[in-house]
GUFI-761420 format. One record per residue (C-alpha): y, z, x; residue number from 0. Coordinates in nm, 3 decimals. Each point is the difference from the previous one (the first is absolute). Example, Ala and Ser with C-alpha at 12.3 -4.5 7.8 and 13.67 -1.06 7.14 Angstrom:
// GUFI-761420
((-0.450 0.780 1.230) 0),
((0.344 -0.066 0.137) 1),
//
This chain:
// GUFI-761420
((0.000 0.000 0.000) 0),
((0.333 -0.105 0.145) 1),
((0.308 0.218 0.040) 2),
((0.175 -0.202 -0.271) 3),
((-0.277 0.070 -0.249) 4),
((0.004 0.370 0.081) 5),
((0.378 0.007 -0.047) 6),
((-0.024 -0.179 -0.335) 7),
((-0.272 0.237 -0.124) 8),
((0.212 0.297 0.105) 9),
((0.310 -0.133 -0.176) 10),
((-0.201 -0.065 -0.313) 11),
((-0.130 0.356 0.003) 12),
((0.351 0.143 0.033) 13),
((0.115 -0.217 -0.291) 14),
((-0.286 0.119 -0.223) 15),
((0.076 0.365 0.084) 16),
((0.371 -0.055 -0.076) 17),
((-0.077 -0.156 -0.340) 18),
((-0.241 0.281 -0.086) 19),
((0.258 0.266 0.098) 20),
((0.271 -0.172 -0.203) 21),
((-0.223 -0.011 -0.310) 22),
((-0.087 0.369 0.038) 23),
((0.371 0.084 0.030) 24),
((0.078 -0.197 -0.318) 25),
((-0.279 0.185 -0.181) 26),
((0.143 0.331 0.122) 27),
((0.350 -0.088 -0.129) 28),
((-0.141 -0.103 -0.337) 29),
((-0.199 0.323 -0.023) 30),
((0.309 0.211 0.082) 31),
((0.201 -0.191 -0.260) 32),
((-0.259 0.076 -0.269) 33),
((-0.014 0.365 0.103) 34),
((0.377 0.029 -0.032) 35),
((0.000 -0.169 -0.336) 36),
((-0.265 0.236 -0.144) 37),
((0.087 0.317 0.188) 38),
((0.051 0.310 -0.215) 39),
((0.278 0.172 0.196) 40),
((0.263 -0.105 -0.261) 41),
((0.115 0.220 -0.282) 42),
((-0.173 -0.114 -0.320) 43),
((0.309 0.076 -0.210) 44),
((0.209 -0.237 0.211) 45),
((-0.270 -0.262 -0.005) 46),
((-0.003 0.002 -0.381) 47),
((0.373 -0.077 -0.016) 48),
((-0.058 -0.356 0.121) 49),
((0.231 -0.237 0.177) 50),
((0.363 -0.073 -0.078) 51),
((0.105 -0.346 -0.121) 52),
((0.020 -0.273 0.259) 53),
((0.339 -0.077 0.151) 54),
((0.214 -0.265 -0.163) 55),
((0.143 -0.280 0.214) 56),
((0.373 -0.001 0.071) 57),
((0.245 -0.213 0.196) 58),
((0.308 0.105 0.203) 59),
((0.342 -0.150 -0.041) 60),
((0.118 -0.287 0.214) 61),
((0.278 0.083 0.251) 62),
((0.290 -0.212 0.118) 63),
((0.102 0.003 0.364) 64),
((0.353 -0.022 0.139) 65),
((0.196 0.054 0.317) 66),
((0.101 0.347 0.114) 67),
((0.353 0.133 -0.055) 68),
((0.225 -0.068 0.299) 69),
((0.296 0.170 0.155) 70),
((0.219 -0.307 0.032) 71),
((0.249 -0.079 -0.272) 72),
((-0.127 -0.352 -0.079) 73),
((-0.170 -0.052 -0.336) 74),
((-0.376 0.038 -0.005) 75),
((-0.191 -0.320 -0.091) 76),
((-0.172 -0.017 -0.335) 77),
((-0.340 0.164 -0.023) 78),
((-0.284 -0.217 0.116) 79),
((-0.317 0.006 -0.205) 80),
((-0.326 0.007 0.196) 81),
((-0.363 0.002 -0.115) 82),
((-0.097 0.322 -0.173) 83),
((-0.239 0.231 0.180) 84),
((-0.124 0.143 -0.330) 85),
((-0.135 -0.309 -0.176) 86),
((-0.367 -0.006 -0.102) 87),
((-0.126 0.295 0.207) 88),
((-0.355 -0.027 0.128) 89),
((-0.082 0.362 -0.071) 90),
((-0.318 0.007 -0.208) 91),
((0.073 0.312 -0.203) 92),
((0.365 0.083 -0.057) 93),
((0.038 0.321 -0.196) 94),
((0.375 -0.004 -0.062) 95),
((-0.035 0.013 -0.379) 96),
((-0.216 0.313 0.017) 97),
((0.222 0.188 0.241) 98),
((0.340 0.099 -0.138) 99),
((0.282 -0.183 0.177) 100),
((0.307 0.161 -0.162) 101),
((0.167 0.332 0.064) 102),
((-0.125 0.307 -0.183) 103),
((0.252 0.185 -0.216) 104),
((-0.085 0.370 0.013) 105),
((0.265 0.099 -0.252) 106),
((0.105 0.363 -0.016) 107),
((-0.344 0.163 0.036) 108),
((-0.020 0.257 0.276) 109),
((-0.364 -0.089 0.074) 110),
((-0.131 -0.359 -0.014) 111),
((-0.273 -0.061 -0.256) 112),
((-0.342 -0.133 0.110) 113),
((0.095 -0.348 -0.121) 114),
((0.317 0.011 0.210) 115),
((-0.197 0.112 0.306) 116),
((-0.244 -0.287 -0.059) 117),
((0.288 -0.247 -0.020) 118),
((0.145 0.133 0.327) 119),
((-0.340 -0.040 0.168) 120),
((-0.028 -0.355 -0.132) 121),
((0.345 -0.089 0.136) 122),
((-0.096 0.144 0.337) 123),
((-0.318 -0.208 -0.007) 124),
((0.207 -0.315 -0.063) 125),
((0.227 0.081 0.293) 126),
((-0.299 0.045 0.232) 127),
((-0.190 -0.313 -0.101) 128),
((0.262 -0.244 -0.125) 129),
((-0.106 -0.346 -0.124) 130),
((0.331 -0.149 0.117) 131),
((-0.011 0.101 0.365) 132),
((-0.366 0.088 0.063) 133),
((-0.320 -0.200 0.026) 134),
((-0.222 0.166 -0.261) 135),
((-0.357 0.092 0.094) 136),
((-0.208 0.102 -0.304) 137),
((-0.304 0.219 0.067) 138),
((-0.279 0.025 -0.259) 139),
((-0.176 0.337 0.015) 140),
((-0.373 0.035 -0.053) 141),
((0.063 0.331 -0.181) 142),
((0.297 0.231 -0.065) 143),
((0.110 0.176 0.318) 144),
((0.194 0.317 0.072) 145),
((0.321 -0.020 0.198) 146),
((-0.097 0.267 0.251) 147),
((-0.313 -0.197 0.095) 148),
((0.178 -0.327 0.079) 149),
((0.338 0.113 0.136) 150),
((-0.131 0.067 0.355) 151),
((-0.143 -0.352 0.011) 152),
((0.319 -0.160 -0.135) 153),
((0.204 0.182 0.266) 154),
((-0.169 -0.218 0.261) 155),
((0.176 -0.309 -0.139) 156),
((0.371 0.072 -0.026) 157),
((0.153 -0.269 0.219) 158),
((-0.077 -0.356 0.105) 159),
((0.241 -0.096 0.275) 160),
((0.325 0.148 -0.131) 161),
((-0.089 -0.067 -0.367) 162),
((-0.086 0.307 -0.211) 163),
((-0.319 0.006 -0.207) 164),
((-0.019 0.215 -0.317) 165),
((-0.268 0.076 -0.257) 166),
((0.028 0.109 -0.362) 167),
((-0.267 0.073 -0.260) 168),
((-0.060 -0.048 -0.372) 169),
((-0.046 0.355 -0.123) 170),
((-0.259 0.076 -0.268) 171),
((0.295 0.067 -0.232) 172),
((0.087 -0.371 0.022) 173),
((0.308 0.022 0.227) 174),
((0.051 -0.137 0.348) 175),
((0.113 0.268 0.245) 176),
((0.002 0.086 0.372) 177),
((-0.344 0.127 0.097) 178),
((0.005 0.379 0.020) 179),
((-0.236 0.294 0.033) 180),
((-0.150 0.087 -0.336) 181),
((0.046 -0.349 -0.146) 182),
((-0.294 -0.211 -0.115) 183),
((0.037 -0.378 0.017) 184),
((-0.190 -0.289 -0.155) 185),
((0.180 -0.278 0.190) 186),
((0.218 -0.031 0.307) 187),
((0.275 -0.230 0.118) 188),
((0.109 -0.044 0.358) 189),
((0.316 -0.168 0.119) 190),
((0.131 -0.117 0.337) 191),
((0.372 -0.073 0.033) 192),
((0.056 -0.373 0.046) 193),
((0.309 0.022 0.220) 194),
((0.229 0.240 0.178) 195),
((0.347 -0.032 0.147) 196),
((-0.146 -0.138 0.322) 197),
((-0.306 -0.211 -0.087) 198),
((-0.220 -0.143 -0.273) 199),
((-0.366 0.093 -0.036) 200),
((-0.185 -0.245 0.226) 201),
((-0.352 -0.141 0.019) 202),
((-0.115 0.239 0.272) 203),
((0.122 0.305 -0.191) 204),
((-0.156 -0.125 -0.322) 205),
((-0.336 -0.061 0.168) 206),
((0.010 0.352 0.145) 207),
((0.086 0.136 -0.344) 208),
((-0.295 -0.174 -0.167) 209),
((-0.243 0.123 0.265) 210),
((0.119 0.360 -0.022) 211),
((0.019 -0.013 -0.380) 212),
((-0.366 -0.100 -0.025) 213),
((-0.096 0.298 0.217) 214),
((0.204 0.233 -0.224) 215),
((-0.152 -0.155 -0.313) 216),
((-0.356 0.050 0.129) 217),
((0.070 0.368 0.069) 218),
((0.140 0.075 -0.347) 219),
((-0.241 -0.219 -0.197) 220),
((0.240 -0.277 -0.101) 221),
((0.012 -0.378 0.000) 222),
((0.333 -0.151 0.113) 223),
((0.147 -0.318 -0.148) 224),
((0.176 -0.176 0.288) 225),
((0.269 -0.261 -0.077) 226),
((0.004 -0.337 0.174) 227),
((0.161 0.029 0.343) 228),
((0.205 -0.320 -0.025) 229),
((0.159 0.105 -0.329) 230),
((0.077 0.348 0.134) 231),
((0.157 -0.144 0.317) 232),
((0.223 -0.230 -0.209) 233),
((0.121 0.294 -0.210) 234),
((0.059 0.211 0.310) 235),
((0.211 -0.270 0.164) 236),
((0.207 -0.055 -0.314) 237),
((0.063 0.372 -0.041) 238),
((0.101 0.036 0.363) 239),
((0.237 -0.295 -0.041) 240),
((0.168 0.190 -0.283) 241),
((0.020 0.319 0.207) 242),
((0.148 -0.182 0.300) 243),
((0.255 -0.171 -0.224) 244),
((0.116 0.332 -0.146) 245),
((-0.010 0.217 0.312) 246),
((0.374 0.068 -0.013) 247),
((0.171 0.269 0.204) 248),
((0.377 0.034 -0.018) 249),
((0.208 0.173 0.264) 250),
((0.356 0.135 0.000) 251),
((0.145 0.076 0.343) 252),
((0.264 0.252 0.097) 253),
((0.194 -0.062 0.322) 254),
((0.221 0.260 0.160) 255),
((0.373 -0.068 0.004) 256),
((0.035 0.197 0.322) 257),
((-0.226 0.152 0.262) 258),
((-0.379 0.004 -0.058) 259),
((-0.124 0.291 -0.208) 260),
((-0.181 0.287 0.165) 261),
((-0.352 0.030 -0.144) 262),
((0.046 0.377 -0.039) 263),
((0.312 -0.060 -0.211) 264),
((-0.180 -0.264 -0.207) 265),
((-0.282 0.240 -0.085) 266),
((0.243 0.242 -0.161) 267),
((0.177 -0.277 -0.196) 268),
((-0.325 -0.155 -0.122) 269),
((-0.139 0.335 -0.115) 270),
((0.318 0.062 -0.199) 271),
((-0.038 -0.346 -0.151) 272),
((-0.347 0.099 -0.129) 273),
((-0.232 -0.174 0.247) 274),
((-0.337 0.147 0.093) 275),
((-0.151 -0.038 0.346) 276),
((-0.366 -0.105 -0.018) 277),
((-0.258 0.106 0.264) 278),
((0.013 -0.352 0.147) 279),
((0.375 0.040 0.062) 280),
((0.116 -0.220 -0.288) 281),
((0.294 0.101 -0.216) 282),
((-0.069 -0.057 -0.372) 283),
((0.193 0.060 -0.320) 284),
((-0.233 0.183 -0.245) 285),
((-0.040 -0.134 -0.353) 286),
((-0.071 0.346 -0.146) 287),
((-0.366 -0.075 -0.074) 288),
((-0.159 0.012 0.342) 289),
((0.097 -0.352 0.105) 290),
((0.317 -0.145 0.145) 291),
((0.264 -0.252 -0.102) 292),
((0.097 -0.137 0.341) 293),
((-0.018 0.089 0.367) 294),
((0.242 0.018 0.293) 295),
((-0.037 -0.106 0.361) 296),
((0.221 0.100 0.293) 297),
((-0.103 -0.322 0.181) 298),
((-0.065 0.191 0.323) 299),
((-0.294 0.183 0.156) 300),
((-0.042 0.375 -0.019) 301),
((0.105 0.025 0.365) 302),
((0.348 -0.137 -0.073) 303),
((0.285 0.245 -0.062) 304),
((0.239 -0.234 -0.184) 305),
((-0.001 -0.305 -0.226) 306),
((0.278 -0.231 -0.125) 307),
((-0.194 -0.128 -0.300) 308),
((-0.207 0.126 -0.293) 309),
((-0.215 -0.208 -0.236) 310),
((-0.090 0.094 -0.357) 311),
((-0.311 -0.188 -0.116) 312),
((-0.132 -0.055 -0.355) 313),
((-0.360 -0.115 -0.052) 314),
((0.083 -0.193 -0.318) 315),
((-0.346 -0.053 -0.161) 316),
((-0.090 0.367 0.048) 317),
((0.291 0.148 -0.198) 318),
((0.014 -0.023 -0.378) 319),
((0.308 -0.171 -0.149) 320),
((0.083 0.310 -0.204) 321),
((0.066 0.190 0.323) 322),
((0.260 -0.260 0.113) 323),
((-0.099 0.035 0.363) 324),
((0.255 -0.255 0.121) 325),
((0.283 0.165 -0.190) 326),
((-0.099 0.342 0.136) 327),
((-0.019 -0.139 0.354) 328),
((0.346 -0.161 -0.021) 329),
((0.147 0.321 -0.146) 330),
((-0.153 0.197 0.288) 331),
((0.143 -0.247 0.253) 332),
((0.347 0.033 -0.150) 333),
((-0.023 0.377 0.016) 334),
((-0.105 -0.013 0.366) 335),
((0.293 -0.232 0.073) 336),
((0.230 0.290 -0.080) 337),
((-0.207 0.260 0.182) 338),
((-0.050 -0.201 0.318) 339),
((0.304 -0.232 0.015) 340),
((-0.211 -0.316 -0.023) 341),
((0.003 -0.349 -0.151) 342),
((-0.275 -0.162 -0.211) 343),
((-0.109 -0.317 0.181) 344),
((-0.272 -0.265 -0.017) 345),
((-0.252 -0.081 0.270) 346),
((0.262 -0.208 0.183) 347),
((0.248 0.290 0.005) 348),
((0.222 -0.164 -0.264) 349),
((0.153 0.234 -0.259) 350),
((-0.167 -0.015 -0.341) 351),
((0.251 -0.012 -0.285) 352),
((-0.051 0.157 -0.341) 353),
((-0.040 -0.350 -0.145) 354),
((-0.279 -0.082 0.245) 355),
((-0.180 0.325 -0.080) 356),
((0.034 -0.068 -0.373) 357),
((-0.150 -0.346 0.047) 358),
((-0.297 0.145 0.186) 359),
((-0.047 0.255 -0.280) 360),
((-0.023 -0.291 -0.246) 361),
((-0.264 -0.168 0.217) 362),
((-0.200 0.324 0.004) 363),
((0.001 0.006 -0.381) 364),
((-0.132 -0.357 -0.008) 365),
((-0.270 0.101 0.244) 366),
((-0.102 0.289 -0.228) 367),
((-0.017 -0.233 -0.300) 368),
((-0.235 -0.234 0.183) 369),
((-0.232 0.282 0.104) 370),
((-0.002 0.121 -0.361) 371),
((-0.088 -0.352 -0.119) 372),
((-0.288 -0.005 0.249) 373),
((-0.134 0.323 -0.157) 374),
((0.054 0.178 0.332) 375),
((0.316 0.201 -0.069) 376),
((0.182 0.136 0.304) 377),
((-0.095 0.362 0.062) 378),
((-0.313 -0.023 -0.216) 379),
((-0.345 0.105 0.118) 380),
((-0.091 -0.366 0.049) 381),
((0.309 -0.065 0.212) 382),
((-0.051 0.313 0.209) 383),
((-0.361 -0.101 0.068) 384),
((0.094 -0.355 0.101) 385),
((0.307 0.088 0.206) 386),
((-0.129 0.316 0.169) 387),
//
């Protein structure tokens, strides 16, 4: 027998062993699946309540893109309409109609009723897995599961690249909610954010997501429904195009009319003006609810002792119109003009007149209207997720 024949016989034997092992592994998986389906570690009372109705399909609104507001005094061109990122989503099981999308009115009751608490949980579920900005990943469960049993597994899949991944569950009471200890769920829905301020979900990240999702699904006894990659990539690119087109930050500069300001003197003036100093060294103007309206930069490193210029910066899509972030920032700048003997200037050190500031304020209002029309209002949970 020649060496070639011996080699061929050996390769054939390895192939047969591999096929046999693969078949045994498939049998083992099938056996475990049946055991999970007929296991008796579930509460019979919960099992008798049955599953909640299936989710109803929904469709997000179509946005319109435009150019950012500018500091110059020339008129802004008319809004340019681009393809909508929200048309015909590929998500196989959108649950928007089941999960409440509006605000909950608690009235004058001191303690929310159970129905109000359920509505709040449903709204939170919608903000975590949002059909407009997330790729939905339905998971069919073999049997009702308890939150405390699956939460440790879900914690292993929280990020893909820099895109957050969230999971919610259909409670036995028929409402979608964030998965919590003590809850029992008959269905699950995952969601990965399609875009961020920096990038869109890409093919490599999506492939990693699918691989890790299948591992998670096997551990909790679920079957994932994975959308087509090409459709998801198209949605991700369109959404990122919208985000990039509305990533507007407006700055108002203050330039000293005399000698540069001493940083130690500035600290006192800024504290009196109401600024907070964050651990990272940023100065921010609080909004009264734990966030901030705008920030301030000294335009120098921490090692410098003086600066001739300050910059107030508004992150436009992250501040709700009702807070009038631009108006508050301009009012703060005018107050600092008196405190510090300064002039409000643009990026080219040219004085900004009241008329120019008023024109920019009008452009900001147009910007807000466009974000509202896109169903991503400035300062909303959706906007904060996309522009974080």
